[in-house]
C-alpha positions as CSV (number, residue, x, y, z in Angstrom):
1,M,0.0,0.0,0.0
2,C,2.8,2.4,0.9
3,A,4.7,1.6,-2.3
4,E,1.5,2.3,-4.3
5,R,1.0,5.6,-2.5
6,N,4.6,6.6,-3.1
7,G,4.2,5.7,-6.8
8,K,1.1,7.8,-7.1
9,M,2.8,10.8,-5.4
10,A,5.8,10.4,-7.7
11,D,3.5,10.5,-10.7
12,E,1.8,13.6,-9.4
13,A,5.1,15.3,-8.8
14,R,6.2,14.4,-12.3
15,A,3.0,15.8,-13.8
16,M,3.5,19.1,-12.0
17,R,7.0,19.7,-13.5
18,R,6.9,17.9,-16.9
19,R,5.7,19.5,-20.1
20,V,5.4,17.4,-23.2
21,R,4.7,17.8,-26.9
22,V,2.7,15.2,-28.8
23,G,3.2,14.6,-32.6
24,I,1.0,12.3,-34.7
25,D,2.1,11.4,-38.3
26,V,-0.5,9.7,-40.5
27,G,1.2,7.4,-42.9
28,G,0.0,5.1,-45.6
29,T,0.2,2.0,-43.3
30,F,0.7,3.2,-39.8
31,T,-0.1,6.3,-37.7
32,D,3.0,7.0,-35.6
33,T,2.9,9.0,-32.4
34,V,5.8,10.4,-30.3
35,V,5.8,12.2,-27.0
36,I,8.7,14.7,-26.5
37,D,9.9,16.5,-23.4
38,H,9.4,20.1,-24.2
39,E,12.5,21.3,-22.3
40,T,15.1,18.7,-23.3
41,R,13.6,17.7,-26.7
42,E,14.2,14.1,-25.8
43,V,11.7,11.4,-27.0
44,I,9.9,10.1,-24.0
45,G,7.9,7.4,-25.8
46,Q,6.5,6.3,-29.1
47,L,3.8,4.0,-30.4
48,K,2.0,3.2,-33.7
49,V,-1.5,2.2,-34.7
50,P,-2.8,1.0,-38.1
51,T,-3.9,3.9,-40.3
52,T,-7.7,3.7,-40.5
53,H,-8.3,4.5,-44.1
54,H,-11.5,2.4,-44.3
55,A,-13.1,3.2,-40.9
56,P,-16.4,5.2,-41.1
57,E,-14.5,8.1,-39.5
58,G,-11.6,7.8,-41.9
59,V,-8.1,8.5,-40.7
60,A,-9.5,10.4,-37.7
61,R,-10.3,7.1,-36.0
62,G,-6.6,6.2,-36.0
63,I,-5.6,9.7,-34.7
64,I,-8.2,9.4,-31.9
65,E,-7.0,6.0,-31.0
66,A,-3.4,7.2,-30.9
67,I,-4.3,10.1,-28.5
68,E,-6.2,7.7,-26.2
69,R,-3.2,5.3,-26.1
70,V,-0.7,8.1,-25.4
71,L,-2.6,9.0,-22.3
72,V,-2.9,5.4,-21.0
73,E,0.1,3.5,-22.3
74,L,2.7,6.2,-22.2
75,R,1.3,7.5,-18.9
76,V,0.9,11.1,-20.0
77,A,-1.4,13.3,-17.9
78,P,-3.6,15.7,-20.0
79,E,-2.3,18.7,-18.1
80,E,1.2,17.8,-19.2
81,V,0.5,18.3,-22.9
82,I,1.4,21.8,-24.0
83,F,1.3,21.1,-27.7
84,I,-0.4,18.5,-29.8
85,A,-0.4,18.3,-33.6
86,H,-1.0,15.8,-36.4
87,S,0.0,15.6,-40.1
88,T,-2.6,14.4,-42.6
89,T,-2.7,12.7,-46.0
90,Q,-6.3,13.5,-46.3
91,A,-6.1,16.6,-48.5
92,T,-3.6,15.0,-50.8
93,N,-5.5,11.7,-51.0
94,A,-8.8,13.4,-51.6
95,L,-7.4,15.3,-54.6
96,L,-5.4,12.4,-56.0
97,E,-8.4,10.0,-55.7
98,G,-11.0,12.6,-56.8
99,D,-12.9,12.2,-53.5
100,V,-14.1,15.8,-53.4
101,A,-17.3,17.8,-52.9
102,P,-19.2,19.5,-55.8
103,V,-18.3,23.2,-56.1
104,G,-20.2,26.2,-57.3
105,I,-18.4,29.4,-58.3
106,V,-19.8,32.9,-57.9
107,G,-17.7,35.0,-60.3
108,L,-17.8,38.7,-59.6
109,G,-16.7,41.8,-61.6
110,G,-17.8,45.1,-62.8
111,G,-17.0,47.9,-65.2
112,L,-14.6,47.3,-68.1
113,E,-13.1,44.1,-66.6
114,A,-16.4,42.3,-66.3
115,W,-16.0,40.4,-69.6
116,K,-12.5,39.1,-68.5
117,A,-13.7,38.3,-65.0
118,R,-16.5,36.2,-66.4
119,R,-14.0,34.2,-68.4
120,D,-11.3,33.9,-65.8
121,T,-13.6,32.8,-63.0
122,R,-15.1,30.0,-65.2
123,V,-12.8,27.1,-64.1
124,P,-12.9,24.2,-66.7
125,P,-13.1,20.6,-65.5
126,I,-10.0,19.5,-63.5
127,E,-9.0,15.8,-63.9
128,L,-7.9,14.6,-60.4
129,A,-7.6,10.9,-61.1
130,P,-8.6,8.5,-63.9
131,G,-12.3,8.8,-64.2
132,K,-12.5,11.4,-61.4
133,T,-13.0,14.9,-62.6
134,L,-14.0,18.0,-60.6
135,R,-16.6,20.0,-62.7
136,P,-17.4,23.3,-61.0
137,E,-20.7,25.0,-61.7
138,H,-20.3,28.7,-62.6
139,R,-22.5,31.8,-62.2
140,F,-21.4,35.4,-62.8
141,V,-22.7,38.6,-61.2
142,R,-21.8,42.1,-62.4
143,T,-20.8,44.1,-59.4
144,A,-20.4,47.7,-60.5
145,N,-22.4,48.7,-57.4
146,G,-21.5,45.7,-55.2
147,I,-23.6,42.7,-54.5
148,S,-26.5,42.6,-52.1
149,A,-27.3,39.8,-49.7
150,A,-30.5,39.1,-51.7
151,Q,-28.6,38.8,-55.0
152,A,-26.0,36.6,-53.3
153,S,-28.7,34.4,-51.8
154,A,-30.5,33.9,-55.1
155,I,-27.4,32.9,-57.0
156,I,-26.2,30.6,-54.2
157,E,-29.6,28.8,-54.2
158,S,-29.3,28.4,-57.9
159,L,-25.9,26.7,-57.5
160,R,-27.2,24.6,-54.6
161,H,-30.0,23.4,-56.9
162,S,-27.4,22.3,-59.4
163,G,-25.7,20.1,-56.7
164,A,-23.1,22.4,-55.2
165,R,-22.1,21.7,-51.6
166,V,-19.4,24.4,-51.5
167,I,-19.5,28.0,-52.7
168,V,-16.4,29.8,-54.0
169,A,-16.5,33.6,-54.4
170,S,-13.9,35.1,-56.7
171,Q,-13.7,38.7,-58.0
172,A,-11.3,40.6,-60.2
173,F,-8.9,42.5,-57.9
174,G,-10.6,40.8,-54.9
175,V,-7.3,40.8,-53.1
176,D,-7.5,44.6,-52.9
177,H,-11.3,44.9,-52.5
178,P,-12.6,41.7,-50.8
179,E,-15.9,43.1,-49.7
180,N,-18.1,41.4,-52.3
181,E,-16.3,38.0,-51.9
182,E,-16.8,38.3,-48.1
183,R,-20.5,39.0,-48.5
184,V,-21.1,36.0,-50.7
185,V,-19.2,33.7,-48.3
186,E,-21.2,35.1,-45.3
187,V,-24.5,34.5,-47.1
188,A,-23.5,31.0,-48.2
189,R,-22.5,30.0,-44.7
190,A,-25.8,31.4,-43.3
191,L,-27.6,29.2,-45.8
192,G,-25.7,26.1,-44.4
193,L,-23.2,25.7,-47.2
194,F,-19.4,25.5,-46.9
195,A,-17.7,28.5,-48.5
196,T,-14.4,30.0,-49.4
197,S,-13.0,32.9,-51.5
198,G,-10.2,33.8,-53.7
199,H,-8.6,36.4,-51.5
200,E,-8.6,33.9,-48.5
201,V,-6.3,31.4,-50.3
202,S,-3.9,33.9,-52.0
203,G,-3.1,37.6,-52.1
204,L,-1.5,37.4,-55.5
205,Y,-3.0,38.8,-58.7
206,G,-4.0,36.3,-61.4
207,L,-7.7,35.8,-61.2
208,R,-7.7,32.5,-63.1
209,T,-5.1,30.8,-61.0
210,R,-6.5,32.3,-57.8
211,T,-10.0,31.0,-58.6
212,R,-8.7,27.6,-59.5
213,T,-6.8,27.4,-56.2
214,A,-9.9,28.5,-54.3
215,V,-12.0,25.8,-56.1
216,L,-9.5,23.1,-55.1
217,N,-9.5,24.5,-51.6
218,G,-13.3,24.4,-51.5
219,S,-13.6,20.9,-52.9
220,I,-11.9,19.4,-49.8
221,L,-13.5,21.6,-47.2
222,P,-16.3,19.3,-46.0
223,K,-14.1,16.3,-45.5
224,M,-11.2,18.2,-43.9
225,V,-13.5,20.2,-41.5
226,E,-15.3,17.0,-40.4
227,T,-12.0,15.3,-39.6
228,A,-10.5,18.3,-37.9
229,E,-13.5,18.8,-35.7
230,M,-13.7,15.2,-34.8
231,T,-10.1,15.0,-33.7
232,A,-10.4,18.4,-31.9
233,R,-13.4,17.1,-29.9
234,C,-11.3,14.0,-28.9
235,V,-8.6,16.4,-27.5
236,E,-11.2,18.3,-25.6
237,R,-12.8,15.1,-24.2
238,A,-9.3,14.0,-23.0
239,R,-9.1,17.3,-21.1
240,I,-6.0,18.3,-23.0
241,G,-5.8,22.1,-22.7
242,A,-3.5,22.7,-25.6
243,P,-5.3,23.4,-28.9
244,L,-5.0,20.8,-31.7
245,M,-2.8,21.9,-34.5
246,I,-2.6,20.4,-38.0
247,M,0.6,20.2,-40.2
248,R,0.8,22.4,-43.3
249,S,2.6,21.7,-46.6
250,D,5.3,24.3,-45.8
251,G,6.5,22.6,-42.6
252,G,4.5,24.6,-40.1
253,V,1.3,24.0,-38.3
254,M,-2.1,25.8,-38.1
255,S,-5.1,25.7,-35.9
256,V,-8.4,23.8,-36.6
257,E,-10.0,27.2,-37.2
258,E,-7.6,27.8,-40.1
259,V,-8.5,24.4,-41.6
260,H,-12.0,25.8,-41.9
261,R,-10.6,28.4,-44.2
262,R,-7.7,26.9,-46.1
263,P,-7.6,23.1,-45.8
264,I,-5.6,23.0,-49.1
265,L,-2.5,24.2,-47.1
266,T,-2.3,20.7,-45.5
267,M,-1.5,19.1,-48.9
268,L,1.8,17.2,-48.8
269,S,2.1,17.6,-45.1
270,G,3.6,14.2,-44.8
271,P,7.0,15.1,-46.5
272,A,6.8,18.4,-44.8
273,A,6.8,16.7,-41.4
274,G,10.1,15.0,-42.1
275,I,11.7,18.2,-43.1
276,A,10.4,19.9,-39.9
277,G,12.1,17.0,-38.0
278,A,15.4,17.6,-39.8
279,L,15.2,21.3,-38.9
280,M,13.9,21.3,-35.4
281,Y,15.3,18.0,-34.0
282,E,18.4,17.4,-36.1
283,R,19.1,21.1,-36.3
284,V,20.1,20.8,-40.0
285,S,21.2,24.2,-41.3
286,D,22.4,23.3,-44.8
287,G,22.2,19.9,-46.4
288,I,20.1,17.6,-48.5
289,F,17.5,15.7,-46.5
290,I,16.6,12.2,-47.7
291,E,13.6,10.6,-46.0
292,V,13.5,6.9,-47.0
293,G,10.4,4.9,-46.3
294,G,9.5,1.4,-47.5
295,T,8.1,2.4,-50.9
296,S,9.5,5.9,-51.8
297,A,12.2,8.4,-50.9
298,D,11.6,12.1,-50.5
299,I,14.6,14.4,-51.2
300,S,14.7,18.1,-50.4
301,V,17.2,20.9,-49.9
302,I,17.7,22.9,-46.7
303,R,19.6,26.2,-46.9
304,D,20.3,28.5,-44.0
305,G,17.9,26.5,-41.9
306,Q,15.0,27.0,-44.3
307,P,13.4,24.4,-46.6
308,Q,13.0,25.4,-50.3
309,V,9.5,25.9,-51.7
310,R,7.8,25.9,-55.1
311,P,4.3,26.4,-56.5
312,A,2.2,23.2,-56.4
313,R,0.4,21.8,-59.4
314,V,-2.8,19.7,-59.2
315,G,-4.1,17.8,-62.2
316,G,-1.4,19.5,-64.3
317,H,-2.7,22.9,-63.4
318,R,-0.7,25.7,-61.6
319,T,-2.0,26.9,-58.2
320,F,-1.1,29.7,-55.8
321,L,-0.3,27.1,-53.2
322,N,3.4,27.0,-52.1
323,T,4.6,23.6,-51.0
324,L,8.0,22.4,-50.0
325,D,10.2,21.4,-52.9
326,V,10.3,17.7,-52.3
327,R,11.4,15.3,-55.1
328,T,9.8,11.9,-54.6
329,L,11.5,8.7,-56.1
330,G,10.0,5.3,-56.4
331,I,13.0,3.7,-54.6
332,A,13.2,2.9,-50.9
333,G,14.3,0.4,-48.3
334,G,11.5,-2.0,-49.3
335,S,11.8,-1.8,-53.1
336,L,11.6,-5.1,-54.9
337,I,14.3,-6.4,-57.2
338,R,13.4,-7.1,-60.8
339,E,15.3,-9.9,-62.7
340,R,15.0,-11.0,-66.3
341,R,17.0,-13.6,-68.2
342,G,19.9,-13.7,-65.7
343,E,20.2,-9.9,-65.2
344,I,18.9,-7.5,-62.6
345,V,17.0,-5.0,-64.8
346,D,15.7,-2.7,-62.1
347,V,14.9,-2.1,-58.4
348,G,11.4,-0.8,-57.7
349,P,9.1,1.0,-58.1
350,R,6.9,-1.7,-56.4
351,S,7.8,-2.5,-52.9
352,A,7.5,-5.3,-50.4
353,H,4.7,-3.4,-48.7
354,I,2.6,-3.3,-51.9
355,A,3.2,-7.0,-52.5
356,G,2.3,-7.8,-48.9
357,L,5.7,-9.5,-48.2
358,P,8.0,-9.3,-45.2
359,Y,11.7,-8.4,-45.6
360,A,14.0,-11.5,-45.8
361,A,16.6,-9.7,-43.6
362,F,14.2,-9.8,-40.6
363,A,13.5,-13.5,-40.9
364,D,15.0,-16.4,-38.9
365,P,18.0,-17.6,-40.9
366,K,16.9,-21.2,-40.3
367,E,13.7,-20.5,-42.2
368,L,15.6,-19.5,-45.3
369,I,17.7,-22.7,-45.6
370,G,16.7,-24.3,-48.9
371,A,14.6,-21.3,-50.1
372,K,14.0,-20.9,-53.9
373,L,13.7,-18.0,-56.2
374,V,10.2,-17.1,-57.4
375,H,8.9,-14.4,-59.8
376,L,5.7,-12.5,-59.0
377,R,3.4,-9.6,-60.0
378,P,3.0,-7.2,-57.0
379,T,-0.2,-5.8,-58.7
380,P,-2.1,-7.3,-61.7
381,E,-0.8,-4.4,-63.9
382,D,2.9,-5.2,-63.3
383,A,5.3,-7.4,-65.3
384,E,6.1,-10.8,-63.8
385,D,9.8,-10.0,-63.3
386,Y,9.8,-9.0,-59.6
387,V,11.5,-11.6,-57.5
388,A,11.2,-13.0,-54.0
389,V,12.3,-16.2,-52.2
390,E,9.9,-18.9,-51.2
391,T,10.7,-21.0,-48.1
392,R,10.2,-24.8,-47.9
393,D,6.9,-24.3,-46.2
394,G,5.6,-22.0,-48.9
395,R,6.1,-18.6,-47.2
396,R,7.4,-15.8,-49.5
397,L,9.9,-13.1,-48.4
398,A,11.0,-10.0,-50.2
399,L,14.6,-9.3,-51.4
400,T,15.1,-5.5,-50.9
401,P,17.8,-2.9,-50.7
402,T,17.5,-3.2,-46.9
403,C,18.4,-6.9,-47.2
404,A,21.3,-6.0,-49.5
405,A,22.7,-3.4,-47.1
406,N,22.5,-5.8,-44.2
407,L,24.3,-8.4,-46.2
408,L,27.1,-6.0,-47.0
409,G,27.3,-4.9,-43.3
410,I,26.5,-1.2,-44.2
411,I,23.7,-0.7,-41.7
412,P,25.0,0.6,-38.3
413,E,24.2,-1.1,-35.0
414,G,21.0,0.1,-33.5
415,A,19.6,1.5,-36.8
416,F,15.9,0.7,-37.5
417,A,16.8,-1.1,-40.7
418,R,19.3,-3.4,-39.0
419,G,18.5,-7.0,-39.7
420,D,20.2,-10.4,-39.7
421,V,23.3,-10.6,-41.9
422,E,23.0,-14.4,-42.2
423,A,19.3,-14.3,-43.1
424,A,20.1,-11.7,-45.8
425,R,22.9,-13.9,-47.2
426,L,20.7,-17.0,-47.4
427,A,17.9,-15.0,-49.0
428,F,20.2,-13.7,-51.7
429,G,21.6,-17.2,-52.4
430,P,19.0,-18.3,-55.0
431,L,19.2,-14.9,-56.9
432,A,23.0,-15.1,-56.9
433,A,22.8,-18.6,-58.3
434,A,20.5,-17.4,-61.1
435,L,23.0,-14.6,-61.9
436,S,26.1,-16.8,-61.6
437,A,27.6,-14.3,-59.0
438,S,28.3,-14.2,-55.4
439,E,25.8,-13.0,-52.8
440,E,27.9,-9.9,-52.1
441,E,28.2,-9.0,-55.7
442,V,24.5,-9.2,-56.3
443,A,23.8,-7.1,-53.2
444,R,26.3,-4.5,-54.4
445,R,24.5,-4.4,-57.8
446,V,21.2,-3.9,-56.1
447,L,22.4,-1.0,-54.0
448,E,24.2,0.6,-57.0
449,L,21.0,0.5,-59.1
450,S,19.0,1.9,-56.2
451,C,21.4,4.5,-55.0
452,R,22.3,5.9,-58.4
453,K,18.7,6.9,-58.8
454,V,19.0,8.9,-55.6
455,A,22.4,10.3,-56.6
456,R,21.1,11.6,-59.9
457,Q,18.3,13.5,-58.2
458,I,20.8,14.9,-55.6
459,E,23.1,16.0,-58.4
460,E,20.1,17.8,-60.1
461,L,19.3,19.6,-56.8
462,I,23.0,20.6,-56.3
463,A,23.0,22.2,-59.8
464,E,19.5,23.7,-59.6
465,Y,20.1,25.4,-56.2
466,K,23.8,26.2,-57.0
467,L,25.0,24.5,-53.8
468,E,28.6,24.5,-52.9
469,R,29.5,20.8,-53.3
470,A,32.2,21.1,-50.7
471,T,29.6,22.0,-48.1
472,V,26.9,19.5,-49.1
473,E,26.0,17.0,-46.4
474,L,23.4,14.2,-46.8
475,V,21.1,13.7,-43.8
476,G,19.0,10.5,-43.8
477,G,15.6,10.1,-42.1
478,G,12.9,7.5,-42.2
479,G,13.0,3.8,-41.4
480,G,14.9,2.9,-44.6
481,A,17.5,5.6,-44.4
482,A,20.4,3.3,-43.3
483,A,19.7,1.1,-46.3
484,L,20.3,3.8,-48.9
485,V,21.9,7.0,-47.6
486,P,25.4,5.6,-46.6
487,F,25.8,3.8,-49.9
488,T,24.6,6.9,-51.8
489,A,27.1,9.1,-49.9
490,R,29.8,6.6,-50.8
491,L,28.9,6.7,-54.5
492,M,28.9,10.6,-54.5
493,N,31.9,11.0,-52.2
494,L,29.9,13.2,-49.8
495,P,29.6,13.2,-46.0
496,F,26.4,11.9,-44.5
497,R,24.7,11.3,-41.2
498,L,21.6,9.4,-40.1
499,A,19.1,11.3,-38.0
500,R,18.5,10.3,-34.4
501,K,15.3,8.3,-34.1
502,A,15.3,8.3,-37.9
503,E,12.3,6.0,-38.1
504,V,10.0,8.5,-36.5
505,I,11.7,11.8,-37.7
506,S,8.5,12.8,-39.4
507,T,6.5,12.3,-36.2
508,I,9.1,14.3,-34.2
509,G,8.8,17.0,-36.9
510,V,5.1,17.3,-36.2
511,A,5.7,17.5,-32.5
512,L,8.3,20.2,-32.8
513,A,6.8,22.2,-35.7
514,M,6.1,25.9,-35.4
515,V,3.0,27.9,-36.4
516,R,3.7,29.3,-39.8
517,D,2.0,31.4,-42.4
518,T,3.0,33.2,-45.6
519,V,1.6,36.4,-47.1
520,E,2.4,37.3,-50.8
521,R,1.5,40.5,-52.6
522,N,2.2,41.7,-56.1
523,I,3.6,45.2,-55.7
524,V,5.5,47.2,-58.4
525,D,8.5,49.0,-56.9
526,P,7.5,48.4,-53.3
527,T,8.3,51.1,-50.8
528,P,9.6,50.3,-47.3
529,E,6.1,51.1,-46.1
530,D,4.7,48.5,-48.5
531,I,7.1,45.9,-47.2
532,L,6.4,46.6,-43.6
533,Q,2.6,46.4,-44.3
534,V,3.1,42.9,-45.8
535,R,5.3,42.0,-42.8
536,R,2.5,43.1,-40.4
537,E,-0.1,41.1,-42.4
538,A,2.1,37.9,-42.1
539,A,2.6,38.4,-38.4
540,E,-1.2,38.8,-38.0
541,A,-1.8,35.7,-40.1
542,A,0.5,33.6,-37.9
543,I,-1.2,34.9,-34.8
544,K,-4.6,34.0,-36.3
545,A,-3.3,30.5,-37.1
546,G,-2.5,29.9,-33.4
547,A,0.9,31.6,-32.6
548,L,1.3,33.7,-29.5
549,P,2.1,37.3,-30.6
550,E,5.2,37.4,-28.3
551,T,6.8,34.5,-30.2
552,V,6.3,35.6,-33.8
553,E,9.2,36.4,-36.1
554,V,8.9,37.4,-39.8
555,Q,11.2,36.8,-42.8
556,V,10.7,39.1,-45.9
557,E,11.9,38.7,-49.4
558,V,11.3,40.9,-52.5
559,D,11.4,39.4,-56.1
560,T,11.7,42.4,-58.4
561,R,11.4,40.3,-61.5
562,R,7.9,39.1,-60.5
563,N,7.0,42.2,-58.6
564,L,6.4,39.9,-55.6
565,V,6.8,40.7,-51.9
566,R,6.7,37.6,-49.7
567,A,6.6,37.6,-45.9
568,I,7.0,34.3,-43.9
569,A,5.9,34.5,-40.3
570,F,6.5,31.8,-37.7
571,G,5.9,31.4,-34.0
572,T,4.9,29.0,-31.3
573,T,1.8,28.2,-29.3
574,E,3.6,28.6,-26.0
575,L,6.0,31.3,-24.7
576,K,9.5,30.6,-25.7
577,K,12.2,30.2,-23.0
578,N,15.9,30.5,-23.6
579,D,16.6,27.4,-25.7
580,R,19.2,25.8,-23.6
581,A,17.9,22.2,-23.9
582,A,21.1,21.0,-25.5
583,A,24.4,21.4,-23.7
584,A,26.4,24.5,-24.5
585,L,29.8,23.9,-26.1
586,D,33.0,25.9,-25.4
587,V,34.8,27.8,-28.1
588,E,37.2,25.0,-29.0
589,A,34.3,22.5,-29.5
590,C,32.5,25.0,-31.7
591,R,35.7,25.6,-33.7
592,L,35.9,21.9,-34.4
593,S,32.3,21.9,-35.6
594,A,33.0,24.9,-37.9
595,A,36.1,23.2,-39.2
596,R,34.1,20.0,-40.1
597,S,31.6,22.1,-41.9
598,M,34.4,23.9,-43.9
599,Q,36.3,20.7,-44.4
600,I,39.5,22.4,-43.3
601,Q,42.0,21.9,-40.5
602,P,40.8,23.3,-37.1
603,S,44.1,25.2,-36.7
604,L,43.1,27.4,-39.7
605,V,39.8,28.4,-38.3
606,Q,39.6,31.7,-36.3
607,L,36.9,33.2,-34.1
608,A,36.0,36.5,-35.7
609,A,33.1,37.7,-33.6
610,Q,30.6,36.5,-31.0
611,T,27.4,37.4,-29.2
612,D,25.7,35.9,-26.2
613,S,24.0,33.3,-28.5
614,F,26.3,32.9,-31.6
615,R,30.0,32.5,-32.5
616,V,31.3,33.5,-36.0
617,F,34.3,31.6,-37.3
618,V,36.3,32.3,-40.5
619,A,38.9,30.5,-42.5
620,E,40.6,30.9,-45.8
621,R,40.7,28.2,-48.4
622,R,42.5,28.0,-51.8
623,E,40.3,26.6,-54.5
624,P,41.2,25.7,-58.1
625,A,39.9,28.1,-60.8
626,L,40.3,28.5,-64.6
627,F,40.7,24.8,-65.3
628,G,43.1,24.4,-62.4
629,L,45.7,26.8,-63.8
630,W,45.6,29.0,-60.7
631,R,44.0,28.9,-57.3
632,K,41.8,31.6,-55.8
633,R,41.4,32.4,-52.1
634,R,37.9,32.0,-50.6
635,K,36.9,33.3,-47.2
636,L,34.6,30.8,-45.5
637,V,32.3,32.1,-42.8
638,R,30.3,29.9,-40.3
639,V,27.8,31.1,-37.7
640,L,27.3,28.6,-34.9
641,D,24.9,28.6,-32.0
642,H,25.7,27.7,-28.4
643,T,25.2,23.9,-29.2
644,G,27.8,23.9,-32.0
645,V,25.1,23.7,-34.8
646,V,26.0,25.7,-37.9
647,R,23.1,28.2,-38.3
648,L,24.5,30.2,-41.3
649,Q,27.2,29.7,-43.8
650,R,28.6,32.1,-46.4
651,S,31.6,32.6,-48.6
652,D,33.5,35.9,-48.9
653,A,31.3,37.7,-46.4
654,E,32.1,40.8,-44.4
655,I,31.7,40.6,-40.6
656,I,30.8,43.9,-39.0
657,R,30.5,44.5,-35.3
658,S,27.7,47.0,-34.7
659,R,25.2,48.4,-32.2
660,V,21.5,49.0,-32.5
661,G,22.0,52.8,-32.7
662,A,24.5,52.5,-35.5
663,V,23.0,49.6,-37.5
664,A,21.4,51.8,-40.2
665,R,24.7,53.5,-40.9
666,D,26.7,50.3,-40.9
667,L,24.2,48.5,-43.2
668,E,24.2,51.4,-45.6
669,E,28.0,51.4,-45.8
670,A,28.2,47.6,-46.2
671,I,25.6,47.6,-49.0
672,A,27.4,50.4,-50.8
673,R,30.7,48.4,-50.7
674,L,29.3,45.1,-51.7
675,T,26.6,46.0,-54.3
676,D,27.4,44.2,-57.6
677,F,26.7,45.9,-60.9
678,G,26.4,43.2,-63.6
679,D,24.7,42.5,-66.9
680,A,21.5,41.7,-65.0
681,G,21.6,45.1,-63.2
682,R,22.3,46.1,-59.6
683,S,22.4,43.4,-57.0
684,I,22.7,44.3,-53.3
685,P,24.4,41.9,-50.9
686,D,22.6,39.3,-48.8
687,T,22.6,40.6,-45.2
688,H,21.9,39.0,-41.8
689,I,22.0,40.4,-38.3
690,L,22.9,38.4,-35.2
691,A,20.8,39.9,-32.4
692,R,20.2,38.2,-29.1
693,A,19.0,34.7,-29.9
694,R,17.9,35.6,-33.4
695,I,19.4,35.6,-36.9
696,I,17.5,38.3,-38.7
697,D,17.4,37.5,-42.4
698,L,17.5,40.7,-44.6
699,S,18.5,38.8,-47.8
700,G,16.3,38.9,-50.8
701,L,15.4,42.6,-50.6
702,A,15.9,45.0,-53.5
703,D,17.6,48.1,-52.1
704,A,19.3,49.6,-49.0
705,E,16.2,51.6,-48.1
706,Q,14.2,48.4,-47.8
707,V,16.9,46.6,-45.8
708,I,17.3,49.5,-43.3
709,A,13.5,49.9,-42.8
710,L,13.1,46.2,-42.1
711,A,16.1,46.1,-39.8
712,R,14.6,48.9,-37.8
713,A,11.3,47.1,-37.5
714,E,13.0,43.9,-36.4
715,L,15.1,45.7,-33.8
716,E,12.2,47.7,-32.4
717,G,12.3,47.5,-28.6
718,F,16.1,46.9,-28.5
719,A,18.3,49.3,-26.5
720,E,20.4,51.7,-28.6
721,G,23.6,50.3,-27.1
722,E,23.0,46.6,-27.6
723,E,25.7,44.9,-29.6
724,L,25.0,43.2,-32.9
725,V,27.0,41.4,-35.6
726,I,26.2,42.0,-39.3
727,I,27.1,39.3,-41.9
728,A,27.0,40.7,-45.5
729,A,28.0,38.8,-48.7
730,Q,27.5,39.4,-52.4
731,R,24.4,37.7,-53.7
732,E,25.0,34.7,-55.9
733,R,23.6,35.2,-59.4
């Protein structure tokens, strides 16, 4: 009895001091869950439940089950949870499978632009999947004098009569004058219909693309809202005080209320979760992140601690939805080998998971004695050249890159993909006999075929993003990372590392993700006031999405070629503390970390500047130029935080010690010195400011006036005498 009472008291004491974050990642086969200590960022526990695609409640049933099991099996008290979020495949699957609601469009326009608005708001059928086409109904209203509630009601009832369940309001220049769109949406919701508008999903000009994006957004509204509300009610019933957040396609999270407005932002949130894990848990600053599952591998670039984004396409059509630039390959840890006439012709794209086969490397070696080679079709549409082995009792097992990597001893001890070397050798025996080669040689061929696909995509990304090859590091995540990433790195002669808890890096990414929102505006020759206004709108959007105002930071960029101003705001749902979860390193340990990043001897690396939160190291490296006839000197700069993580890297950058009161003058002088005048016109340097625990990114702006105005806004509330460090480098063309 005494022991029981003491245990209860210990649990109560733990509950009083522990704060945890819960992440739930909905995958194709399993819904994974992790619980992370908020202060230390350590994984306290993890579990998985089958993804409930076919339950009446859909994937929400699996999410609810995961939440219930976390509280019971992992002994998490509801009051301990300060953050809870889940990713979702629902928006992507709904669009890919054509499982969408009928949409009615209310096109709006007046005056001279009415004829064009009528045409541009009429969205033609969008093919989402074979035999699945979204066919929006269209009505148009001339709005020279606005639209009344009665007019809106009549046209909405007409669309409802035609079968529409969702109303989309879209007007020419609605981003500047949204009043008519808002009135239509308000009336539609009062009539019991779901509704959205063009200006809600994008602030960019381009009526046709904006309307199409709004139509896609509206088509998934009913299903997404139903799931979001169902899971939110589960959180409330569990007495968890933290609001439920949902993963976005750009690596951030948003509130359930925001899902009611823009569910399309959750598209591709699965790959985004993995990148969030790389950023927040692995603290990757610059590298290529490769998340390897059982069926596919997702590859993406991280630069300066930011993932790269690009406009998404749906059904071959452009949208105003920005998603992370993730390149997906049909090769992974569970890909099946294809053999024809004594040759390995390919690996993948079908996997052991699709064929319903277990991996041979995880079997009991005794079971594989006397196994024979068999050919199969994973699906009826496939060629019968995929191979497996069949045991003496008729059980079939897959031969995969994971099996090959185990056979060759590549997979490190403790990795999720680590299997039995002897089982892998016995499994490859029948295939080796068919190819008249040794088991090791066949395994090597399998990995070369597999990893060369990954290497080709990485080479494309290096060229496309103009990455310095000397600084590229491969970071592997996902359960199959150990099977492909080390061998790929060896082929490419690049350094690599496997993420901690690689098998649940996506789930960790969900648990650690920040609230994020992006505001884009088309502005010709934006003034500093224009830029600050977009910045304010982004901050307000992040707060509306669930971020606490005190935690919000904003990054702004100006694209003069597209007359585009973009502001990305991010924050958290709880007040930040000084992030000292990881142990601080001394100067020498940080110097070693900088040297590894520079790939140079530590003795050549010098400490150039430091603040309370950052250290700036420099070194000089000679590099071949002009076909190797001479060597040029390059100044390497690395900014490290207190844990030794590289947070910023530049070449040939100036390092300027400054103070808040002198920052405008110092920025102006640095920009004047480093501005480049080339064939493409004037290009000002990329500039960053190290201030307190922040790296203020002022790169991507068009002129000194904009940089100084934004710097002043970011440093508002700082004391005049506070010390800063400016990093300025010529922009790469």
